[in-house]
N, C-alpha and C positions, 0 to 999 in steps of 0.2 A: 405055553400053558399046556399041561397034560390033558389028554382027551377026557379022563375021568373027572377032572376039575371043571371042564367046560360043561359036561353033562350035569354035574351037581348044580352049577349056577343056573342052567336052563330049567332043571326040575324045580329049583327054589323059586324061580320067577313064575312058573306055572302055578305052584301051590299058593303063592302070594296072591295071584290074580283070582284064583278060585275061592279063596277064603277071606279076602278083604271084605269088610274092615276088621274081621276077627283077629287077623294077624297084621301087625303093623310092619313087620320086617321078617325076613327069614334069617334065623340065627346061623352063624358059621363060627368055626374055631377062631377065625381072625377077629371076630367081634369080642369074644372073651379075652383074647390076647390084648386087644385095644383097651378094654376096661381095666385089665390088670396093670397095664403100663401107664394109663393116662387118667384114671379116676383117682383123684387125690382125696383121701379121707382125713378129716380132722375131728377128733373127739374131744369135747370140752365139758368138764363139770361146770355147771352154772351156779347151783345153789344147794348146799346141804342144809342150810338153815331156813327151810321153807315152812317151819312152824309145826310140823307133825311128827318129827323124829322117826318116821317110818320109811321115807323114801327121799330121793334127791332128784333135782332137775338137771338134765344134761342135753347136749345137742350134738348131732353128727352133721358135719358139713361135707357134702359131696360135690367136688369141683372138677369139672371136665377140663383138663389142661391140654388136651390134644386138639387136632384140627377137624375131627369128625363128630357127628352127632351120636349120642348114646340113646338108642330108641327103646320104646316099650317092647319087651319081648320075653322069652322064656328063661332069661338068666336069673340066677339067685346068688346072693352074697351071703356067705356063712361067716360067723364070728363067734367067739366065746365071751361070755359075760359071767362073772362070779355071782352076780345077783340077778333076780328076775326082772326082765324088761316089762314095763307096763303091767305091774302086778294086779291092777284092777281088771285087766282084760285077758291076761295070759296066766297059765297055759290054757289054750283053747285050740281045738283041732282046726277051726276055721281061721285062726290067726286074728290079728287086729290091724286094721288099716289106720295109719297115723293121719289125722285130718290134714288136708291141703298139701299132701305129699305124693299121693298116688303110690305109696309103698305099704305093703302089708308085712308085718313082723310075725314070726312064728317061733314058738319054743319047740326045738327039735327033740332034745333029750339032755338031761343033766344040765350042763352049763353051755350047751351048744344052741345057738339061735341062727336064724336066717331072715332075710327080707327079700322081697321080689316085687316087681312093678305090677300094678293093677290096670284096669281099663282107664283109670283116672290119671295115670302117669303121663306127664308131659315130657316129650323128648328133651334130654339135657343137651343144650346147644354148646358148641365150643366156647370156652371161657365162662360158662354159666355155673352157678352154684345153687344146689338145693339144700335148704336147711331143714333138718329133721329134729323136732323137739321131742324129747323122751322123758318119761318118769321111770326111775329105776329104784329097786328096793334098797333099803338101808341107806348107806352113805358111801362116799368115795373120797379119800384124801391122799391118794398116791397114784402115780403113773402105773405102778405094778399091779394095781387093781384091774387093769385092762389088758387083755391078751393081744399080742401082735399077730401078724400073719393072717389077716382076713383073706378069703379067696372067693372067686366067682366061679360058678359051675352051672352046667345045664346037662340034662340027660343026653348021652350019646357023644359028649365032647370031653376033652381033658380039662380038669379044673386049672385055674390060673391064680396064683397069689397076687394080691394087690400090692404093688411095689411100695406104695406110700405107707403101708402098715408093717413094713419089715421089722421095725423097731418101735417099742412103746415110747422111746425118747423122742421120736420124730412125729408121731401122729396124735399123741395125747397132749393136750394143752397144759399150761402151767397152773400151779395151785398158789396163786399170788394174792388172794384176798381171803378174809376170814370166812366168807361164805363158801369158799372152796376148801380151805385147809382145816376147818373145824367140823367135827362130826355132828355136834348139836350145840345149842345155845350155851350150855354150862361147861362145855369142853375147855379145859385149862391149857390145852396145848397152844403154843404160839411159836413159830419157827424163829430161831435165833438169827439176828442180823450179824454182820461182820463185827460191829461194835460190841454186841453182846458177847460174842465168842472171845474177843480180845480181852474184855474185862474179866471174864470168868477164868481164862487161862493165866492172865497176869497175876491173879490173886491166889493161884494154886501153890501149895507147898510141894515143890518138886522133890523134896527129900522124903516125903511121907509114903512113897510107894516103894517098898523093898523089892518087889518082884515085878518090874515093868515089862512083863510079857503077857500077852493074851493069846490063847488061854493060859492061865497061871500053871506053871509046871509044879509037880509034887515035890521036886527037889531042885535046887539051883546052887551053883558055886560061882561066886563073883571074885575074880582075881584083881588085885590092885595093880593093874598094868594097863598100858595104852596099846591100842591096836592101830597100826598105820595102814591106811587105805591108799594105795598108790597104783602105778601102772603095771605092777606085777600081778594084780588081781585080774582074773578073767571072768567075763560076764557071759553066761550062756542063757539063752531064752528059748524055752520049748513051747511056750504058749503064743500062738500067732497074734492073739488080741493085743499083746503087749510089745509087739515088735518095735513100735516107734519109741517107747520108753527105753527099751534095751539099746537101741541104736544111739539114743541120746546119752545114756550112761557110758556106753562103750567109747564114745567120742571124748568123754571127760577123763576116763582112766586108761 
């Protein structure tokens, strides 16, 4: 261990002793790294149909998947929300503490929000989950309503992205009930099942579309000839996201 690191831990211990119980722990970069790696975030829409057509109910589950305790300290978690969090209480410079969570939420600017622990925050033990119930403006019926890449930060340290929020397909729950996929009680939308799609496609007149290209070109010439797709075709993939698909097709042709 380098001499500077030893001095830091010694100074940290002295500060903690002098200021206890005001400070529960001395924050270090390693603590932010731990939160980024081990705090699993799950965002779930609970109910759009709560009767007022002005907001919806949601919950954020914070699960400590690692072997260490996440203590009350000066860390803050930043995230984006398209709609106002707790619109009856925010925006408010003092923030709003969600009851029974020990977390205060703040509207930072635009669609940027953050939350941080208060004196009422209980350390999140290994394997423990904290459920945060929220009221959010309007409604949400899609994963893409919720921005990925939340991050934890504290003054004087490097911010760290929460690994569990890297993709909205991973940390946003499914919309599998009418309370979740309908915006309001009179919403006519209902997601098609596999049977619905099969029935609709089976009844289509496939000869009724003269220009089967989207977007429709201004001019098209259709030749009465067949095109043979065989191993003389070469497949080049420039987009890394589709490498698996390209490899699959390359193995066929």
